[in-house]
N, C-alpha and C positions, 0 to 999 in steps of 0.2 A: 922385305928389307926396306929400311928407311933410307932416304937420300937427303943429303944436305941441300938446302935451297940454293939456287944459283941466282945471284943478284944481278939485275940489269942496270946498265948505265942510264941515268935520267936524261931526257931531252927537255930542256927548260922552256922550249917553245910550245910544248904540248901540255895538255891537261893532266893533272895528278888526281888520284883518288886516295883518300885516307879512310880506312875502315878501323873501327874501334870496338872493343868488347870489354865488359867488366863483369866480375863476379864478386862474391863476398870475400874472396881471398886475394884477388889481383886484378890488374888492368893491363890491357895490351893494345897495340895498334900496328897496322901495316900500311906502308906507303906503296902504291901501285901505279903503274902507267901501262895502259893497253893490256891489262891482265898480268903483267910481269912484276915481280917483287923488286922494289927498289931498296926499301929499308924496313926494318921491323923493330919493335921494342916491347918489353913486358916488364912489369914491376909487381912485386909482392907487396900487398898493403901492410902497413904497420898494424899491430894489434888494435890500436886506438881507432884506426879507420875501418877495420873489419866489422865493427859493430854499428856503423852508420847506415842510413837508409840507402836503398838502391838508387834513389834520386840523387843523393849526394855523391855516390860512387860514379854515376853517369856524368856528373859535373866534373869529376876528375878526368874522365875521358875527354870532355870538351877542352879542358886545360891542355891535355896532350895534343889534341888537334891544333890548338893555337900555337903550341911550341913547334910543331912540325910545319905548319903553314908558312910561317915567316914571310908574310906579305905576298904570297903567291895566290893565284886564282886556282882554287881546288874544289873538287866535289867531295863534300863530307858526308859519310854515311856511317851508320852503326850496324854491326853484324847482327843479323836476325831481324832487321827492319827494312832490308832492301829487296 
């Protein structure tokens, strides 16, 4: 049985971790603190973006990280590379 994730309240005095992942069909990110999920997002890529290179899709991930960071000190990682 699948369970819905329980979101934790953030402590803005502590470090956050953003993990991102991308495929040819979509991109996603999770914001964590001490291994607990704070927030998550995913987006299906428009058909015109589905044909671009993996490098360009990873740049979209970096853009998501920038949107989530909002001038906070964060540890940025990419799923599959940590």
